[in-house]
C-alpha positions as CSV (number, residue, x, y, z in Angstrom):
1,M,-65.3,-15.4,-83.2
2,P,-62.7,-13.1,-82.7
3,T,-63.6,-11.1,-85.7
4,A,-66.6,-10.0,-83.9
5,T,-64.7,-8.6,-80.8
6,F,-61.8,-6.8,-82.3
7,T,-62.3,-3.6,-84.1
8,D,-59.1,-1.3,-84.7
9,L,-60.9,1.4,-87.0
10,V,-64.0,3.6,-86.5
11,R,-65.4,6.7,-87.2
12,I,-67.7,8.8,-84.5
13,N,-69.7,11.9,-84.5
14,V,-69.1,14.1,-81.5
15,K,-70.6,17.4,-80.2
16,G,-70.2,19.0,-76.9
17,G,-72.8,20.4,-75.0
18,D,-74.3,23.9,-76.0
19,G,-73.5,26.7,-73.9
20,G,-76.6,28.3,-71.8
21,A,-78.0,31.6,-72.2
22,G,-77.3,34.7,-70.4
23,C,-79.7,36.3,-68.2
24,M,-81.1,39.9,-68.4
25,S,-82.4,41.0,-65.2
26,F,-82.6,43.8,-63.1
27,R,-82.3,44.1,-59.1
28,R,-85.8,44.6,-57.7
29,E,-85.7,45.1,-53.9
30,A,-87.3,47.4,-51.3
31,F,-85.5,50.6,-50.9
32,V,-83.5,50.1,-53.8
33,P,-84.8,52.3,-56.3
34,K,-82.0,51.8,-59.0
35,G,-80.6,48.2,-58.1
36,G,-78.9,47.9,-61.8
37,P,-78.5,44.6,-63.9
38,D,-77.9,41.3,-62.2
39,G,-78.4,39.0,-65.0
40,G,-76.4,35.7,-64.5
41,D,-73.9,34.0,-67.1
42,G,-75.2,30.9,-68.9
43,G,-73.1,28.0,-68.0
44,N,-70.7,26.5,-70.4
45,G,-71.5,23.2,-72.1
46,G,-69.6,19.9,-71.5
47,N,-66.7,18.5,-73.2
48,V,-66.3,15.1,-75.0
49,I,-62.9,13.6,-73.9
50,L,-61.0,10.6,-75.1
51,E,-59.3,8.8,-72.3
52,C,-56.9,6.1,-72.7
53,D,-57.8,2.7,-70.7
54,P,-55.4,0.1,-70.4
55,Q,-58.0,-2.2,-69.6
56,L,-59.4,-2.1,-73.3
57,S,-57.9,-4.1,-76.2
58,S,-60.0,-2.8,-79.0
59,L,-62.5,-0.1,-80.1
60,I,-65.4,-2.6,-80.3
61,D,-67.6,0.0,-78.0
62,Y,-67.9,2.3,-80.9
63,R,-68.8,-0.2,-83.6
64,F,-72.4,0.1,-83.5
65,K,-72.8,3.7,-81.7
66,H,-71.2,6.4,-83.5
67,H,-73.1,9.5,-82.1
68,F,-72.0,11.0,-78.5
69,R,-73.3,14.2,-77.0
70,A,-72.2,15.8,-73.9
71,T,-74.7,17.9,-71.6
72,R,-75.7,21.3,-72.2
73,G,-74.9,24.3,-69.7
74,T,-78.1,25.6,-67.8
75,H,-79.2,29.3,-68.3
76,G,-78.5,31.9,-66.2
77,Q,-81.0,33.8,-63.6
78,G,-81.1,36.9,-61.9
79,A,-79.6,38.1,-58.6
80,R,-76.3,37.0,-60.4
81,R,-76.8,33.3,-60.4
82,H,-74.8,31.8,-63.1
83,G,-76.0,28.7,-65.0
84,K,-74.4,25.1,-64.5
85,T,-71.6,24.0,-66.4
86,G,-72.7,20.7,-68.4
87,E,-71.2,17.4,-67.4
88,D,-68.1,16.1,-69.4
89,L,-68.6,13.0,-71.3
90,V,-65.3,10.7,-71.3
91,L,-65.1,8.2,-73.9
92,R,-62.6,5.5,-72.9
93,V,-60.2,4.1,-75.8
94,P,-57.4,1.8,-75.8
95,V,-53.7,2.7,-75.5
96,G,-52.6,3.1,-78.9
97,T,-55.4,5.2,-80.3
98,V,-54.8,7.6,-83.0
99,V,-57.3,10.4,-83.3
100,R,-57.7,12.2,-86.5
101,E,-60.1,15.1,-87.6
102,L,-62.4,14.3,-90.7
103,D,-63.6,16.5,-93.3
104,M,-67.5,16.6,-93.0
105,Q,-67.9,16.4,-97.0
106,T,-65.3,13.8,-97.9
107,M,-65.0,12.1,-94.4
108,E,-61.3,11.8,-95.4
109,P,-58.8,12.7,-92.7
110,L,-57.4,16.2,-92.3
111,Y,-55.3,16.4,-89.7
112,Q,-53.9,14.3,-86.5
113,V,-55.6,15.5,-83.2
114,A,-53.7,13.1,-81.0
115,D,-51.7,9.9,-80.6
116,L,-52.7,8.5,-77.1
117,T,-50.0,6.0,-76.0
118,Q,-50.1,6.6,-72.2
119,P,-52.7,5.1,-69.8
120,G,-54.7,7.9,-68.5
121,E,-53.8,10.3,-71.2
122,R,-56.7,12.6,-72.4
123,V,-57.6,14.7,-75.0
124,V,-60.7,17.3,-75.8
125,V,-62.2,16.1,-79.1
126,A,-65.7,18.2,-78.9
127,P,-65.1,21.5,-76.5
128,G,-68.7,22.5,-75.2
129,G,-70.2,26.0,-76.4
130,M,-69.5,29.1,-74.2
131,G,-72.2,30.2,-71.9
132,G,-73.6,33.5,-72.8
133,R,-73.1,36.6,-70.8
134,G,-75.7,38.2,-68.5
135,N,-76.3,41.9,-69.0
136,I,-74.1,42.7,-65.9
137,H,-71.4,42.7,-68.4
138,F,-72.7,45.3,-70.9
139,V,-72.8,48.1,-68.5
140,T,-70.7,51.1,-69.5
141,S,-70.5,54.8,-68.4
142,V,-73.2,55.5,-71.0
143,R,-75.0,52.3,-71.0
144,R,-76.1,52.1,-67.4
145,A,-79.0,49.6,-67.9
146,P,-78.4,47.1,-70.8
147,A,-81.5,45.7,-71.7
148,F,-79.8,42.5,-73.5
149,A,-77.9,39.3,-72.5
150,E,-76.0,36.8,-74.8
151,K,-77.5,33.6,-76.1
152,G,-75.5,30.4,-75.4
153,E,-72.9,29.0,-78.1
154,P,-74.1,26.1,-80.1
155,A,-71.3,23.6,-79.7
156,L,-69.7,22.2,-82.9
157,E,-70.5,19.0,-84.2
158,H,-68.0,16.9,-86.3
159,W,-66.6,13.7,-87.1
160,I,-63.6,12.0,-86.0
161,E,-61.6,8.8,-86.7
162,L,-60.2,6.5,-84.2
163,E,-57.2,4.0,-85.4
164,M,-56.1,1.6,-82.7
165,K,-52.5,0.5,-83.2
166,L,-51.2,-2.3,-81.1
167,M,-48.7,-1.3,-78.1
168,A,-46.6,-4.3,-78.3
169,D,-42.6,-4.7,-77.7
170,A,-42.2,-7.1,-80.6
171,A,-44.3,-8.3,-83.4
172,L,-44.2,-11.8,-85.3
173,V,-44.4,-10.9,-89.0
174,G,-44.1,-13.1,-91.8
175,M,-45.8,-15.0,-94.9
176,P,-49.2,-16.8,-94.1
177,S,-48.9,-20.4,-92.5
178,V,-45.3,-19.8,-91.5
179,G,-46.3,-20.8,-87.9
180,K,-46.5,-17.2,-86.0
181,S,-49.4,-18.4,-84.0
182,S,-48.0,-21.6,-83.0
183,L,-45.1,-19.6,-81.9
184,I,-47.1,-17.2,-79.7
185,A,-49.0,-19.9,-78.3
186,R,-45.8,-22.0,-77.3
187,L,-44.1,-18.7,-75.9
188,S,-47.2,-17.2,-74.0
189,A,-50.6,-17.8,-72.5
190,A,-52.1,-16.5,-75.9
191,R,-54.4,-19.2,-77.7
192,P,-54.8,-18.2,-80.8
193,K,-56.6,-20.1,-83.5
194,I,-54.1,-22.6,-85.2
195,A,-54.7,-24.4,-88.6
196,D,-52.8,-25.4,-91.7
197,Y,-54.3,-22.9,-93.9
198,P,-53.4,-19.3,-95.3
199,F,-55.2,-16.3,-93.0
200,T,-56.1,-18.6,-90.1
201,T,-55.4,-15.7,-87.9
202,L,-57.5,-12.7,-88.9
203,V,-57.2,-10.4,-86.1
204,P,-53.6,-9.7,-84.0
205,N,-53.1,-11.6,-80.9
206,L,-51.2,-10.2,-78.1
207,G,-49.4,-12.4,-75.5
208,V,-46.8,-11.9,-72.6
209,V,-43.5,-13.8,-72.7
210,R,-41.4,-14.3,-69.9
211,S,-37.6,-15.1,-70.1
212,T,-35.6,-17.6,-67.7
213,S,-34.0,-14.4,-66.1
214,G,-37.2,-13.0,-65.4
215,D,-37.7,-10.2,-68.0
216,S,-41.0,-10.1,-69.7
217,F,-42.1,-8.1,-73.2
218,V,-45.1,-8.2,-75.0
219,V,-45.2,-9.8,-78.6
220,A,-48.0,-9.4,-81.4
221,D,-49.1,-12.2,-83.6
222,V,-49.8,-10.3,-86.7
223,P,-51.8,-11.8,-89.5
224,G,-49.9,-13.2,-92.4
225,L,-48.7,-10.6,-95.2
226,I,-48.4,-11.3,-98.7
227,E,-46.7,-9.4,-101.7
228,G,-48.9,-6.2,-102.2
229,A,-49.5,-6.0,-98.8
230,S,-48.1,-2.3,-98.7
231,E,-50.9,-1.6,-101.4
232,G,-53.7,-3.0,-99.4
233,K,-53.4,-6.5,-100.9
234,G,-54.7,-9.2,-98.4
235,L,-56.2,-6.4,-95.9
236,G,-52.2,-5.5,-95.8
237,H,-53.2,-2.1,-94.8
238,E,-55.1,-3.5,-91.7
239,F,-52.4,-5.7,-90.7
240,L,-49.3,-3.5,-91.2
241,R,-50.6,-0.4,-89.1
242,H,-50.3,-3.0,-85.8
243,I,-46.4,-3.4,-86.6
244,E,-45.7,0.6,-86.6
245,R,-45.6,1.2,-82.8
246,T,-43.5,-2.2,-82.1
247,A,-39.7,-1.6,-81.2
248,L,-38.7,-5.1,-82.5
249,I,-39.7,-6.9,-85.5
250,L,-39.6,-10.7,-85.2
251,H,-39.3,-12.0,-88.8
252,V,-40.4,-15.5,-89.1
253,V,-39.7,-17.6,-92.2
254,D,-40.9,-21.2,-92.9
255,V,-37.7,-23.0,-94.1
256,T,-39.9,-26.2,-95.3
257,G,-41.8,-23.7,-98.1
258,G,-45.1,-24.9,-97.3
259,Y,-47.6,-26.6,-99.4
260,E,-46.4,-24.0,-102.2
261,G,-42.9,-25.0,-102.0
262,R,-41.7,-21.3,-101.5
263,D,-38.1,-20.2,-101.4
264,A,-37.1,-19.2,-97.7
265,I,-34.9,-16.2,-99.2
266,A,-37.6,-15.0,-101.5
267,D,-40.1,-14.9,-98.6
268,Y,-37.4,-13.2,-96.6
269,E,-36.9,-10.5,-99.2
270,A,-40.7,-10.1,-100.1
271,I,-41.8,-9.2,-96.3
272,N,-38.9,-6.7,-96.0
273,A,-39.7,-5.0,-99.2
274,E,-43.4,-4.9,-98.2
275,L,-42.4,-3.2,-94.9
276,A,-39.9,-0.7,-96.7
277,A,-43.0,-0.1,-99.2
278,Y,-45.4,0.7,-96.2
279,A,-43.2,2.8,-94.1
280,E,-39.5,3.3,-94.8
281,E,-38.8,3.6,-91.3
282,L,-40.0,-0.1,-90.6
283,S,-37.0,-1.4,-92.7
284,Q,-34.9,0.4,-90.4
285,R,-36.3,-1.1,-87.4
286,P,-34.3,-3.7,-85.0
287,Q,-35.4,-7.2,-86.7
288,I,-34.5,-10.7,-85.4
289,V,-34.8,-13.5,-88.2
290,L,-36.5,-16.5,-87.0
291,A,-36.0,-19.9,-89.4
292,N,-39.4,-21.9,-88.0
293,K,-40.1,-25.6,-88.5
294,C,-36.2,-26.4,-88.3
295,D,-37.0,-30.0,-86.9
296,M,-38.6,-30.8,-90.4
297,P,-36.0,-33.0,-92.3
298,G,-34.2,-31.5,-95.3
299,T,-34.4,-28.0,-93.8
300,E,-30.5,-27.8,-93.4
301,E,-29.8,-26.2,-96.8
302,A,-32.8,-23.6,-96.3
303,V,-31.7,-22.8,-93.0
304,M,-27.9,-22.2,-93.8
305,C,-28.6,-19.8,-96.8
306,L,-31.1,-17.9,-94.7
307,R,-28.7,-17.6,-91.8
308,K,-26.2,-16.2,-94.0
309,R,-28.5,-13.4,-95.6
310,A,-30.0,-12.4,-92.3
311,E,-26.3,-12.0,-90.7
312,A,-25.2,-10.1,-93.9
313,D,-28.2,-7.8,-93.4
314,G,-26.9,-7.2,-89.8
315,H,-30.0,-9.2,-88.1
316,P,-29.7,-11.8,-85.4
317,F,-30.4,-15.4,-86.4
318,F,-32.1,-18.1,-84.7
319,A,-33.2,-21.4,-86.0
320,V,-36.6,-22.5,-83.8
321,S,-39.3,-25.2,-83.8
322,A,-42.5,-24.1,-82.4
323,V,-43.6,-27.7,-82.0
324,T,-40.4,-29.0,-80.3
325,G,-39.3,-25.8,-78.5
326,M,-35.8,-26.1,-80.4
327,G,-34.1,-22.9,-80.2
328,L,-36.7,-21.1,-78.0
329,D,-35.1,-20.2,-75.1
330,A,-32.0,-18.7,-76.6
331,M,-34.3,-16.7,-78.8
332,V,-36.5,-15.3,-75.8
333,A,-33.6,-14.3,-73.9
334,S,-32.1,-12.4,-77.0
335,C,-35.3,-10.8,-77.6
336,A,-35.7,-9.7,-73.6
337,A,-32.3,-8.2,-73.7
338,M,-32.9,-6.0,-77.1
339,V,-36.8,-5.1,-75.3
340,S,-35.0,-4.1,-72.4
341,E,-32.5,-2.0,-74.0
342,L,-35.1,-0.4,-76.5
343,R,-37.2,0.6,-73.5
344,T,-34.4,2.5,-71.9
345,E,-34.1,4.5,-75.2
346,L,-37.7,5.2,-75.0
347,V,-37.8,6.2,-71.5
348,S,-34.8,8.8,-72.1
349,A,-37.0,10.2,-75.2
350,E,-38.8,13.4,-74.8
351,P,-41.9,13.1,-72.5
352,A,-45.4,12.5,-73.6
353,Q,-47.1,15.5,-75.0
354,D,-50.2,17.2,-73.6
355,Y,-52.7,16.7,-76.1
356,S,-55.1,18.6,-74.7
357,A,-53.3,21.8,-74.5
358,V,-51.9,21.6,-78.1
359,Y,-55.5,20.6,-79.5
360,E,-57.0,23.5,-77.6
361,R,-54.3,25.9,-78.9
362,N,-54.7,24.9,-82.6
363,R,-58.4,25.0,-82.1
364,R,-58.3,28.7,-81.0
365,R,-55.9,29.8,-83.4
366,R,-58.5,28.3,-86.5
367,D,-61.3,29.6,-84.6
368,Q,-59.9,33.4,-84.1
369,T,-59.1,33.4,-87.8
370,I,-61.3,35.6,-90.1
371,T,-61.6,34.4,-93.6
372,I,-63.7,36.8,-96.1
373,T,-64.6,35.4,-99.7
374,R,-66.2,36.9,-102.5
375,E,-69.3,34.8,-103.7
376,Q,-70.6,37.0,-106.5
377,R,-70.5,40.4,-107.4
378,G,-71.3,42.6,-104.4
379,V,-71.6,39.7,-101.9
380,W,-69.2,38.7,-99.3
381,R,-69.2,35.8,-97.2
382,V,-67.4,36.2,-93.8
383,S,-66.4,33.4,-91.6
384,G,-64.7,32.2,-88.5
385,G,-65.4,30.7,-85.2
386,A,-65.1,34.0,-83.1
387,V,-66.9,36.1,-85.7
388,E,-69.8,33.6,-86.1
389,R,-70.1,33.3,-82.3
390,M,-70.8,37.0,-82.0
391,V,-73.5,36.3,-84.3
392,V,-74.9,33.3,-83.0
393,Q,-74.9,34.8,-79.5
394,T,-76.9,37.9,-80.4
395,D,-80.6,38.2,-79.5
396,W,-82.3,39.1,-82.9
397,D,-85.3,40.3,-81.5
398,N,-83.6,43.0,-79.5
399,D,-82.6,46.3,-81.0
400,E,-80.1,46.9,-78.5
401,A,-78.4,43.5,-78.8
402,I,-78.0,44.1,-82.5
403,S,-76.4,47.5,-81.8
404,Y,-74.1,46.0,-79.7
405,L,-73.2,43.4,-82.2
406,Q,-72.1,46.4,-84.8
407,H,-70.0,47.9,-81.9
408,R,-68.1,44.6,-81.5
409,F,-67.7,44.5,-85.6
410,D,-66.2,47.4,-85.5
411,R,-63.8,46.6,-82.5
412,I,-62.2,43.7,-84.6
413,G,-62.0,45.8,-87.3
414,L,-64.5,43.8,-89.7
415,D,-65.1,47.0,-91.9
416,C,-61.6,47.7,-92.3
417,L,-60.9,43.9,-93.5
418,L,-64.0,44.3,-95.8
419,A,-62.6,47.3,-97.7
420,K,-59.1,45.7,-97.8
421,H,-60.6,43.2,-100.0
422,G,-62.6,45.4,-102.2
423,A,-66.0,45.6,-100.7
424,Q,-68.0,48.8,-101.9
425,P,-70.7,50.8,-99.7
426,G,-73.8,48.9,-100.6
427,D,-72.6,45.5,-100.7
428,E,-74.2,42.6,-99.1
429,V,-72.2,41.1,-96.3
430,R,-73.4,37.3,-95.0
431,I,-72.1,35.6,-92.1
432,L,-73.9,32.2,-91.3
433,G,-77.4,32.9,-92.1
434,Y,-77.6,36.4,-91.7
435,A,-76.9,39.3,-94.2
436,F,-75.9,42.9,-93.4
437,A,-75.7,46.1,-95.7
438,Y,-71.9,47.2,-95.9
439,E,-71.6,50.7,-95.2
440,G,-68.2,51.4,-95.7
441,D,-64.7,51.5,-93.9
442,V,-64.5,54.8,-91.6
443,D,-61.0,54.4,-90.1
444,D,-57.8,53.5,-91.9
445,E,-56.3,51.3,-89.4
446,Y,-57.8,48.3,-87.3
447,A,-59.8,49.1,-84.3
448,E,-58.3,48.0,-80.9
449,L,-59.2,44.9,-79.8
450,S,-61.5,44.7,-76.4
451,D,-60.8,41.9,-74.0
452,D,-64.1,40.1,-74.6
453,D,-63.4,40.5,-78.4
454,D,-60.5,38.2,-79.1
455,A,-60.6,37.4,-83.0
456,L,-57.7,37.7,-84.8
457,I,-57.5,40.2,-88.0
458,E,-56.0,37.7,-90.3
459,E,-56.2,37.7,-93.8
460,D,-57.2,34.5,-95.6
461,E,-58.0,34.9,-99.2
């Protein structure tokens, strides 16, 4: 059944590979009595990447498997041998996939990560953890033989939502059983299920239509809409999302009224009202009105009234029949011309955005922000990707490594920030699962940042 092979909304859990640990090692060779540190860096973890694949038509690959992990980086070794970077995990998605970050608690969308509309477009949705630095990085004029190295950074695990919106040039919309599936079957090689009962079509169908001039365009047969579709009735939201990307709307109206004896004008107004209620921009989208089943006797008056109403709204009108083919050639020629014009406007629009760069820039901005909150009297919580990374990469069994962590806190001005928020000497400061005693601020100004300590000094109450 089609419903078993078409999936357009999924939620998946993604996690990049953990970073490998840096190595603490010293050069040991004959006739080299003071060789110095030579520990290599750990390899970075692999990324989880989404890539647009034009050969895919749904998100069925993610319907049953929801957890995806990239490989971790390997540990550094002596003799300055760096660990291997973990392999990236590339997940292929259909063209037209919208990616959103989800809240881990409520599973509600937080923000949009990317809108992948071009074949080959990529976005990193789960960066791998950074590899720890070997002890060769911690040599200073007073620390000639550092006996510590950094641990690898654990990669962040989170949930994202993938929503596929069909990338079609035109969409057939209308009430159930107005003949949309019959039209796409007549015009293209698509073979949707056709029957004389409402909601025969439960999933969108795509077909390529070719005009007599040789021009072609992709048309989508969207399942029927009903009044209240913009509020989710009749799976309205599931169907309306596939109209959002289409450049042209082909509004199909059954002029016979169907078994219910519906009024053609009322149906026309109801569908337009639902489009506008779902997204105001849809009401401004170019639209062609198709009066279907005009081969049936007694439809002349309904066709005439609908023509007047459509033309009054500024929409081209065609009286057609999916059964006999009446009026379809002229309609297809008009659609092809409009699609060609709309495509030209799209090409001249701004180029596709590099979502990987945008996402990484926003991620780093969030990562570098330090947030300080008061949990209770005398207890403070410090959070932020960069400062938390300093903690998790520290070897807590090594006193020299702990001393270096305090030095890094001083370099980013953490004590100054705590003092600004009202922390007093003796208060407890918590970062992740660790607790520290606050000894008070020494300097009035923030300490200068080093190259390796790039956390932003930024307030966030």
